[in-house]
C-alpha positions in Angstrom: -84.1 124.6 80.4 -85.5 120.6 80.8 -84.4 117.8 78.6 -87.4 115.5 77.5 -86.7 112.6 76.1 -84.9 114.9 72.7 -87.5 117.5 73.4 -85.7 120.5 74.8 -88.1 123.0 76.7 -87.6 126.4 77.3 -89.1 128.9 79.2 -90.2 132.2 77.9 -92.9 135.1 79.4 -94.1 131.5 81.3 -94.8 130.0 77.9 -93.1 126.4 77.5 -91.2 126.4 74.0 -90.5 122.9 73.5 -87.5 122.0 71.0 -86.7 118.7 69.0 -83.7 119.7 67.2 -81.3 118.2 65.1 -77.4 118.2 66.8 -76.8 121.9 64.8 -79.9 123.4 66.3 -79.6 122.5 69.7 -76.9 125.5 70.5 -78.6 128.4 68.1 -82.1 126.9 69.5 -80.9 127.8 72.7 -79.0 130.8 71.5 -82.7 132.0 70.8 -84.1 131.7 73.7 -81.7 133.5 75.9 -81.8 136.2 73.1 -85.6 137.0 73.6 -85.1 135.9 76.9 -82.1 139.4 77.5 -85.3 141.5 75.3 -87.6 140.2 77.6 -85.5 141.3 80.9 -83.7 144.5 79.4 -88.0 146.3 78.7 -89.1 144.2 82.1 -86.9 146.5 84.0 -87.1 149.9 81.9 -90.8 149.2 82.0 -91.9 146.8 84.6 -95.9 148.0 84.3 -95.9 146.4 80.5 -98.0 143.2 80.0 -95.8 140.0 79.4 -98.6 139.9 75.8 -97.1 143.7 75.2 -93.5 142.7 76.0 -93.7 140.0 74.7 -95.4 142.2 70.9 -92.6 145.2 71.3 -89.3 142.7 71.2 -90.7 140.8 68.2 -91.3 144.3 66.6 -87.8 145.7 68.0 -86.2 141.7 66.6 -88.9 142.1 62.5 -87.2 145.6 63.0 -83.7 145.0 63.1 -84.4 141.4 60.7 -85.3 144.0 58.1 -82.2 146.6 58.5 -79.6 143.7 58.1 -81.2 142.5 55.7 -81.4 145.8 53.5 -77.4 146.1 54.6 -76.9 143.0 53.5 -78.2 144.2 50.3 -76.7 147.3 50.2 -73.1 145.7 50.8 -74.3 143.1 48.2 -74.8 146.2 45.6 -72.0 148.1 46.2 -69.7 144.6 46.0 -71.2 144.1 42.8 -69.7 147.9 41.5 -67.0 147.7 42.2 -66.3 143.9 41.1 -67.8 145.8 37.7 -65.5 149.0 37.7 -62.8 146.4 38.3 -63.1 144.3 36.1 -63.5 147.1 33.0 -59.9 148.1 34.5 -58.4 144.7 34.1 -60.3 145.2 30.4 -58.6 148.6 29.9 -55.8 147.2 31.0 -54.8 144.1 29.0 -56.4 145.2 25.2 
């Protein structure tokens, strides 16, 4: 990681990535780059024969899969919460009458 004026420069698979974050975003940007680099290192250790482009695609696919799974789990939890609230409201309405 290098800092130039307000830009922060990271290295991901040999590519220089420059970020000009707001104050709060600099922590998030670093965490994202660290996560990507960690995934890259793990994949390269387990499959050293892969080219960097293959590694990049596999890491992107893994992260996209995880994102979709988290979104799906979030939606399911929201639906369950709504159902629980509706049930609770019905019980409260019955008891109030």
